[in-house]
Phi, psi and omega in degrees: 000128183299148177292136185293145173286162185236154175278146183296143180289144180215149180305324185283345180244353179290132181273125177259305181275133187050052186293347181289339178275352188278155178212148181230001184289150179306312190297318181288315176298314183291321182294327179289316182295329180285320191270341182285127182292335177228139176250131179257116184258121180249142181202163179267149176299158182294331183230093185294337179286339175269329184208100186277354183277139172292155182240147178232128180235133174279126185218152173275135182215179176212152176252123188198172178234114178288329176287337179216082184306332182260024181304142177282119181298351182266341181236352183232139176291133172256151172272152173264129176247132166229158181229153179198170176304142180297340181267004181295152183297322181293320181291333178276343188301316183302328183267357183241338189285139174288345174278357184296151183207164177258008184301336183260355186301145170242252189279329190266350175072023176289146175288149186233142186239139179296133179217161175245136179234131178239134174232132180223139170232129172265132185247347180176154172260121183261114184259118183253184179289329174238149181303334183284349176256359173296149183207186174228149164274130189203164171228126178222152176222140177240124184233135172248134181193183181249130182254136177221149178280132185284125177251342180283119184298317179301318180292323178297316178298319177300320182290316175300321181294314181292322180293320180295313181289343172293334178278301174228112181307145180071004182296318182305315184284348176252028171233185178279098180234158000288168180292155175283164182302317181295326178291321182288319183293322185282349181243133182248155177235136177250134176250120178256112175272122188287129178253323171212156184197151176209159180230155174221132186230133180235127175226170174102182184264189182294151177241104186261163178284145183299328182292323180292323183290337179268354176268098187298332181295332177277306189295331186270000183229358176241114176292131175232157183154196183238138173251105180298141177237131180202154183283129176243129170276118182286178179298139178296135176246116183301145177284165182304325183256008179296125175243009172274116190286328183245137176298130183305151182292324180301323180287312181298317182297309179301316182300311183293317178299316182293322179289325177296313183295321178298312183295319182299312185296314185292328178285324177288327183296323178292339184268349181291134176265105182273148181291121182232148176269131180282125180257000000 
């Protein structure tokens, strides 16, 4: 398998502390953005004199390329798509913010606003001999980019399709589609073109201080190890108006596979021997 391309280093995305845990390659960053159930989008208000505080919104999103739907996530930069009601604050921001620019414009010339996107997955609670050496196994990605409202109808439909399938694969094609004109009009899609990105990953068990490891009174009375953490998709519960007797196979198959993969990763991450400095 060819080595994944990387995002260029930038002062805002360069990892300094525990830099050995950092990663800048496309595949790692895109995989975390893809697997995180929620993306947190941070932005500045349109008028900082009236409201100086930055805002962060939890949103469902997808990483994809409209120009190349089958793009390899290891070799091509992907865009981030999120959706919300057309009247939402975030969707109005590109056209009202003093921070808007055309630096990220592509074909349609829409204004774009700088945003930060954060995705995090917790894979385990790492319990050490002392509270100060407790940690978490995790995967996180921080992305900076320019967000613009998608105005091209084919791209908007493409994005909504990908966002829907990012929750449950194949869901779009197994619903009442295409969307109505009213649904499309009331929903806006924001495309975030990535300018810089980095990921940080922690795996392994506890790393304890040498003096604690030599103290039998401590080691014989304090349990240490990892509690794997992973998302579990529960049994399907039919809706009040549901008339389909059996849960569709595509849902059941995805649920089983997703649960197995999540547990497998969390347990394997707990067993990785990360390089640690003895203190």
